[in-house]
C-alpha positions as CSV (number, residue, x, y, z in Angstrom):
1,M,-286.9,31.7,26.8
2,E,-287.9,32.3,30.4
3,E,-290.8,34.7,30.7
4,N,-289.0,37.1,33.0
5,K,-285.7,37.4,31.2
6,F,-284.8,39.9,28.5
7,T,-283.2,38.7,25.3
8,I,-279.9,40.2,24.2
9,E,-279.4,40.8,20.4
10,F,-276.3,42.0,18.7
11,F,-276.8,44.6,15.9
12,R,-275.3,43.6,12.6
13,M,-274.9,46.0,9.6
14,S,-275.7,43.3,7.1
15,E,-276.1,39.5,6.8
16,N,-272.5,38.9,5.7
17,K,-270.9,41.2,8.2
18,E,-269.8,40.1,11.7
19,F,-271.5,41.5,14.8
20,E,-269.3,44.5,15.6
21,V,-270.2,44.6,19.2
22,E,-269.9,40.9,19.7
23,K,-266.5,41.0,18.2
24,F,-265.5,43.8,20.6
25,I,-266.8,41.7,23.6
26,K,-264.9,38.6,22.4
27,S,-261.7,40.6,22.0
28,L,-262.0,41.6,25.7
29,R,-262.2,37.9,26.6
30,S,-258.8,37.2,25.2
31,N,-257.1,40.6,25.9
32,N,-258.4,41.3,29.4
33,P,-260.1,38.3,30.9
34,K,-260.9,40.0,34.3
35,L,-262.5,42.9,32.5
36,W,-264.4,40.5,30.3
37,A,-265.7,38.6,33.3
38,S,-267.0,41.8,34.9
39,L,-268.7,42.7,31.7
40,D,-270.2,39.2,31.3
41,A,-271.6,39.5,34.8
42,R,-273.2,42.8,34.0
43,I,-274.7,41.4,30.8
44,D,-276.3,38.6,32.8
45,L,-277.7,41.2,35.3
46,L,-279.0,43.2,32.4
47,R,-280.6,40.1,30.9
48,L,-282.3,39.4,34.3
49,K,-283.4,43.0,35.2
50,G,-283.4,45.0,31.9
51,N,-284.8,48.4,32.4
52,L,-285.3,47.8,36.1
53,I,-281.7,48.2,36.9
54,N,-281.6,51.3,39.1
55,N,-277.9,51.7,39.5
56,Q,-276.0,54.2,37.3
57,K,-272.7,52.5,38.0
58,I,-274.1,49.5,36.0
59,S,-276.4,51.0,33.4
60,K,-277.1,54.6,32.5
61,K,-279.3,56.3,30.0
62,I,-277.1,58.6,27.9
63,D,-279.5,59.7,25.2
64,T,-283.2,59.6,24.3
65,Y,-283.1,55.9,23.4
66,I,-279.6,54.9,24.1
67,Y,-278.2,53.3,27.3
68,E,-274.7,52.3,28.3
69,L,-273.7,49.2,30.2
70,R,-270.7,50.3,32.3
71,V,-267.8,48.3,33.6
72,E,-264.7,49.7,35.3
73,Q,-261.7,47.9,36.6
74,G,-258.7,49.9,37.8
75,S,-258.0,52.5,35.1
76,N,-260.0,50.5,32.4
77,A,-263.5,51.6,31.6
78,V,-265.6,49.7,29.0
79,R,-268.9,50.7,27.6
80,V,-271.4,48.8,25.6
81,L,-274.2,50.9,24.1
82,Y,-277.7,49.5,23.6
83,F,-281.4,50.2,23.3
84,F,-284.6,48.4,24.3
85,Y,-287.1,47.0,21.8
86,Y,-290.5,45.3,22.1
87,D,-290.9,41.9,23.7
88,K,-288.2,42.4,26.3
89,R,-285.4,42.7,23.7
90,I,-282.2,44.5,24.3
91,V,-280.1,45.3,21.2
92,F,-276.4,45.9,21.7
93,T,-275.1,48.3,19.1
94,N,-271.4,49.0,19.8
95,G,-268.8,48.9,22.5
96,F,-265.6,50.7,23.2
97,I,-262.9,51.3,25.8
98,K,-263.6,54.7,27.4
99,K,-260.6,57.1,27.4
100,S,-262.3,60.3,28.6
101,Q,-265.0,61.5,30.9
102,K,-267.6,61.9,28.2
103,T,-268.9,59.2,25.8
104,P,-267.4,60.0,22.4
105,R,-269.9,61.6,20.1
106,A,-269.0,59.3,17.3
107,E,-269.9,56.2,19.4
108,L,-273.2,57.7,20.4
109,K,-274.0,58.7,16.8
110,K,-273.2,55.1,15.7
111,A,-275.5,53.7,18.3
112,N,-278.3,56.0,17.2
113,D,-277.7,55.2,13.5
114,Y,-277.7,51.5,14.2
115,R,-280.9,51.8,16.1
116,K,-282.5,53.6,13.1
117,I,-281.4,50.9,10.8
118,Y,-282.7,48.2,13.1
119,L,-286.1,49.9,13.4
120,Q,-286.3,50.3,9.6
121,R,-285.6,46.6,9.2
122,K,-288.3,45.8,11.7
123,G,-290.8,48.1,9.9
124,G,-291.1,50.4,12.9
125,K,-291.0,54.1,13.4
126,V,-287.6,55.7,13.8
C-alpha cells in the first residue's frame, strides 16, 4: 500500500454474506456504465485524498461519523455512505440511488448500525 493513499474497505454483515455496498456498485457498472464510471473516478479521488476532499459536491459529512460520496449525472444521483477508521481506512457501508432531496433516514441508520458492528468487531468504542 502506498503511504499516502487511503484503503477502501466494504462492510460485510457476516463472513458468508456478500458485500452489500460492493454489490450495489457492481450493479451500476452493468445497469448504468456512465454513472458507474463517474462513481469509480470519485472512489479513486477519495482513495487519494480521503478526508482532505474539500468539495461538498464530491463528499459531504451528513452525520457525526458518516459521510456520503456523491455522484450526479443528469437526473440520476448516487450516494455511497462511509466512515473513516484508523490507519487511513475508509469503510463503505451502503449505497443507493437518491430519489429525494434528503438522504433517507433508513439509509443513514443502516450506515450508523454498520459502523457500530464494525467497531465492535475491531474491539473499539462505538
